[in-house]
C-alpha positions in Angstrom: 72.2 101.4 26.0 74.3 101.7 29.4 73.1 99.8 32.3 72.5 102.2 35.2 74.8 102.0 38.2 73.6 100.6 41.8 73.5 103.1 44.4 75.2 102.2 47.7 72.1 101.2 49.5 71.5 98.8 46.9 74.7 97.1 47.2 75.5 94.3 49.9 78.2 95.3 52.5 80.8 92.8 53.0 82.9 93.7 55.6 86.5 92.2 56.1 85.4 90.2 59.2 82.6 90.2 61.7 81.6 88.3 64.5 80.0 84.7 64.3 76.7 85.7 66.1 73.2 84.6 64.6 70.8 87.3 64.9 68.6 86.1 67.7 72.5 85.9 69.7 72.7 89.4 69.1 69.3 90.6 69.8 69.7 88.5 73.3 73.1 89.7 74.2 72.4 93.3 73.1 69.3 93.2 75.1 71.3 92.3 78.3 73.9 94.8 77.8 72.0 97.9 75.6 72.7 98.5 72.0 75.3 100.6 72.3 77.5 98.7 74.8 76.8 95.8 72.3 78.0 97.8 69.5 80.9 99.7 71.1 81.9 97.3 74.4 85.5 98.4 74.7 84.4 102.0 75.0 81.5 100.9 77.3 83.8 99.0 79.5 86.2 102.0 80.0 83.3 104.4 80.7 81.8 102.4 83.3 85.4 101.7 84.9 86.2 105.2 85.2 82.8 106.0 86.6 83.0 103.4 89.0 86.5 104.1 90.6 86.1 107.9 90.2 88.8 108.5 87.2 88.0 110.5 84.2 90.1 108.1 82.1 90.1 104.6 82.0 92.1 102.2 79.3 91.5 98.5 79.1 94.5 96.3 78.3 95.0 92.3 78.4 96.9 92.1 81.8 98.5 93.8 84.6 102.0 93.5 83.8 101.3 94.6 80.1 99.6 97.7 81.5 102.4 98.6 83.7 104.7 98.4 80.5 102.6 100.6 78.5 102.5 103.1 81.4 106.2 103.2 81.7 106.5 103.1 77.9 104.5 106.3 78.0 106.5 108.0 80.8 109.6 107.4 79.0 110.8 105.3 81.7 113.5 102.9 80.7 117.4 102.0 80.4 119.1 104.2 83.6 116.0 104.9 85.5 115.0 103.4 88.8 111.6 102.3 89.7 111.1 101.4 93.4 108.6 98.7 94.2 107.5 95.9 96.8 108.9 92.5 96.0 105.9 90.8 97.8 103.1 90.9 95.2 100.7 88.0 94.6 100.8 88.8 90.7 104.3 90.4 90.4 103.4 92.9 88.1 106.7 95.0 88.9 108.6 92.6 86.6 107.4 94.8 83.8 110.4 97.4 85.0 112.7 94.8 83.7 110.8 94.4 80.4 111.5 98.0 80.0 115.4 97.9 80.8 114.8 100.1 84.2 116.1 99.2 87.2 113.6 97.4 89.8 114.7 98.9 93.1 113.0 96.5 95.5 111.9 98.3 99.2 110.9 96.2 102.3 107.2 95.9 103.5 105.5 96.8 106.6 105.4 93.3 108.8 101.6 93.7 109.7 100.0 95.2 106.7 102.4 93.6 104.0 102.3 96.8 102.2 105.5 98.9 101.1 107.0 100.7 104.3 106.8 104.4 103.2 110.0 105.3 105.3 112.0 102.4 104.0 111.1 103.4 100.4 112.1 107.2 100.8 115.5 105.8 101.7 115.7 104.0 98.6 115.0 107.0 96.5 118.2 108.5 94.3 119.0 110.8 91.6 118.2 108.0 89.0 114.5 107.2 90.8 111.8 108.2 88.5 108.6 106.4 89.7 107.3 104.6 92.8 105.1 101.7 92.6 102.8 100.8 95.4 100.7 97.9 96.1 97.7 97.5 98.0 98.9 94.0 98.9 96.4 91.3 99.0 93.6 94.0 99.2 95.1 96.0 102.3 95.4 99.6 101.3 99.0 100.9 101.6 99.6 104.2 103.4 98.5 106.5 100.7 99.0 109.6 102.9 102.7 109.3 102.9 103.2 107.9 99.3 101.7 110.9 98.1 103.8 113.1 100.3 106.8 111.4 99.2 106.1 111.6 95.6 105.4 115.5 95.6 108.7 116.0 97.9 110.9 113.8 95.4 109.1 114.7 92.1 108.4 111.0 91.4 105.9 109.6 89.5 103.4 108.0 91.9 101.7 104.4 90.3 99.1 102.5 92.3 99.0 98.7 91.7 95.2 98.1 93.0 95.5 94.6 90.9 94.7 92.8 94.4 92.4 95.4 96.2 88.9 95.9 94.1 86.5 98.1 96.2 88.8 98.4 99.4 89.1 101.8 101.0 91.4 104.2 102.5 90.3 107.4 104.4 86.9 107.0 102.4 88.7 106.9 98.9 88.2 103.6 96.9 91.6 102.2 95.6 91.9 102.6 91.9 92.0 106.8 92.8 95.4 107.2 94.0 98.6 108.3 92.7 99.0 109.8 88.8 98.1 106.4 87.7 96.3 103.2 88.8 96.5 99.8 87.5 93.4 97.2 88.6 93.0 93.6 87.7 89.8 92.1 86.9 89.6 88.0 86.9 89.8 85.2 89.5 89.6 85.3 92.5 87.4 88.5 91.7 83.8 87.7 90.9 83.8 87.2 86.9 82.6 84.8 84.1 85.8 83.8 82.9 87.5 86.9 81.6 90.5 88.6 82.6 91.9 91.7 81.8 93.5 95.0 83.4 92.8 98.7 83.4 94.8 101.8 83.6 93.0 104.8 85.5 94.2 108.4 85.5 92.8 111.7 85.7 95.5 113.2 83.3 94.4 113.3 79.7 97.8 113.8 78.4 98.8 110.6 80.0 95.7 108.9 78.5 96.1 110.0 75.1 99.8 108.6 74.8 98.6 105.4 76.5 95.8 105.1 74.0 98.0 105.5 71.3 100.9 102.8 72.6 98.1 100.5 73.2 97.2 100.7 69.4 95.1 103.6 69.0 94.9 106.7 66.7 97.7 108.9 67.2 96.6 111.8 65.6 95.2 113.3 69.1 98.6 113.9 70.4 100.0 117.3 70.8 102.0 118.6 68.4 105.8 117.9 68.9 105.2 114.4 70.4 107.8 112.1 69.3 106.5 109.1 66.9 104.8 106.6 68.6 105.2 102.7 67.6 101.5 101.0 68.5 102.0 98.1 70.7 98.5 96.5 69.3 97.5 95.7 73.0 94.0 96.1 72.7 91.3 93.5 73.9 88.8 92.1 71.7 85.3 93.2 71.7 83.9 89.6 73.0 85.9 89.8 76.0 85.0 93.4 77.1 81.0 92.1 76.6 81.8 89.5 78.9 83.4 91.8 81.3 80.7 94.3 81.0 78.3 91.1 82.1 80.6 90.5 85.0 80.6 94.1 86.4 76.8 93.3 87.2 77.5 90.4 89.3 80.0 92.2 91.3 77.8 93.5 94.3 76.5 90.1 94.7 79.7 88.6 94.5 81.3 90.8 96.9 78.5 90.1 99.3 79.0 86.3 99.0 82.8 86.6 99.5 82.4 88.7 102.6 80.3 85.9 104.0 83.1 83.3 103.2 85.6 85.5 104.8 83.4 86.0 108.2 83.6 82.2 108.3 87.2 81.8 107.7 88.0 84.5 110.7 85.7 82.8 112.9 86.7 79.4 112.5 90.4 80.5 112.5 90.2 82.9 115.6 90.4 79.8 118.2 93.9 78.8 116.5 96.7 80.0 118.7 99.4 79.6 115.8 97.9 82.1 113.3 97.3 85.8 113.8 94.2 87.5 112.6 94.1 89.6 109.4 95.5 93.1 110.1 93.4 96.1 109.2 95.6 99.5 109.7 93.8 102.6 111.5 93.3 104.7 108.4 91.7 101.6 106.2 88.0 101.6 106.0 87.5 98.6 104.1 89.6 95.5 102.8 88.4 93.1 99.9 90.7 90.7 100.7 92.3 89.0 97.6 92.6 85.6 99.4 92.7 84.4 103.0 96.5 84.6 103.8 97.6 82.5 106.7 100.8 83.7 108.4 102.5 80.9 110.2 104.4 81.3 113.5 108.5 81.3 113.7 108.6 77.5 114.6 107.4 76.6 110.8 110.3 76.4 108.2 109.6 76.9 104.7 109.6 73.4 104.2 106.9 72.8 106.8 104.9 75.5 105.1 105.1 73.7 101.9 104.4 70.3 103.5 100.7 72.1 105.0 100.2 73.0 101.5 100.8 69.6 100.2 98.5 68.2 102.6 95.9 70.4 101.9 96.3 70.1 98.0 96.0 66.3 98.8 92.7 66.6 100.7 91.2 68.8 97.8 92.1 72.2 98.7 93.8 74.0 96.4 95.8 76.2 98.9 99.0 78.0 97.7 102.3 78.9 99.0 103.0 82.6 98.9 105.4 83.2 96.0 109.0 84.0 96.9 109.8 87.9 96.7 110.4 89.0 93.4 114.1 89.9 93.6 114.7 86.1 94.4 113.4 85.1 91.1 116.3 83.2 89.1 115.9 86.1 86.2 116.7 88.8 89.2 119.1 86.7 91.0 121.2 86.3 87.9 121.1 90.2 87.7 122.4 90.9 91.2 119.3 90.1 93.2 120.2 88.3 96.3 118.7 87.4 99.9 118.4 90.3 102.3 117.4 93.1 100.4 113.9 92.7 101.9 114.1 90.8 104.9 110.6 91.2 106.2 109.3 90.3 102.8 111.4 87.5 102.5 110.4 86.0 106.0 106.8 86.4 105.6 107.0 84.9 102.0 108.5 81.9 103.7 105.6 81.5 105.9 102.8 82.4 104.0 99.7 80.5 102.7 97.2 81.5 100.6 93.7 79.7 101.0 90.9 79.9 98.2 88.5 83.0 98.9 86.0 83.8 96.0 82.1 84.1 95.6 81.4 80.5 94.7 82.2 79.1 98.1 80.2 78.8 101.0 80.7 79.7 104.8 80.6 75.6 105.1 83.5 75.7 102.7 85.7 77.9 104.5 85.0 75.9 107.9 86.4 72.9 106.2 89.3 74.3 104.7 90.3 75.5 108.4 89.6 72.5 110.0 91.8 70.7 107.1 94.3 73.2 107.6 94.3 72.7 111.6 94.8 69.4 111.7 97.7 69.6 109.2 99.5 72.3 111.2 98.8 70.5 114.3 100.8 67.3 112.9 103.6 69.4 111.8 103.8 71.6 114.7 101.1 74.1 115.7 100.7 76.1 118.3 103.6 78.3 117.7 103.5 82.0 118.7 103.4 84.2 115.7 106.6 86.4 116.8 
């Protein structure tokens, strides 16, 4: 007599892998996020980010530089192609151009907004130029009207680097909504819970499908005739996505607290002659500054700037000297980079100091930082005019 076979419902299902969550932990997190977001956190995160930033497609990847690499790969930009970009970027995202063996053509910045100068960028375009990467530097939106016109006139792919500008606004449009593709970054000093990731935003379904296949998804949805895609395995983990979904709920309150800290910085620094106030161009409606940037007067050398930073750090304030322009990084210097390619960016970088600006600070913290900064700058030689 044969033994009856067990049906599927009677067998214990043993997956290849699963998260180490207790039932109570799963229930608690599912209640916070919603069951659907808990079960499919990456898809839920992408859906919410697309909605928040007014884009039809959103793709989450581990980091901003990786995001740009994936975008360039999807667009087929590589050896022999040129990408115009600013060398003045806190995150240095443009280095991904070199990872693709494409040519990074640096163009200079506007001396007030610190963003890429559209007229100078237009003069850099040539027959091999395929794309232009435009950053909203330190949170201040670029001149998007002119860059959109330049991209149309020159048939260039326009990529928005919005990694430093969450919720800044230009002519009633939120950053993250410009160009053929936008790249955003989430992580400190933006309000978060410790996670760090980037998102690629676009309204073009064809690009989104291609980027997804490259990230590591199913290439079967690509149009027939598309060359074979070699997945890059750049997905983020479900755990990180769940943490990111929780952080999105914290953003409004975090941005409000950050605005109070910024107001205290500006009020405290206003009486100090050697530092100019943060600039806001006429077309810009709102700037969510990444950091409080101090630009020193011409009397200060790069050594003086560094001495002020050292003094602040010694006093318990984690100030940072703004990094050198990307084309002066040793890797680019060894491949033709040189001083003088972007003189405005080079000059500003040597005299720029980034002071802490994040939601966990209090207005009193900002006032204390400014007082210490004034003391250090005065000892070295304060009161210099900006220009």
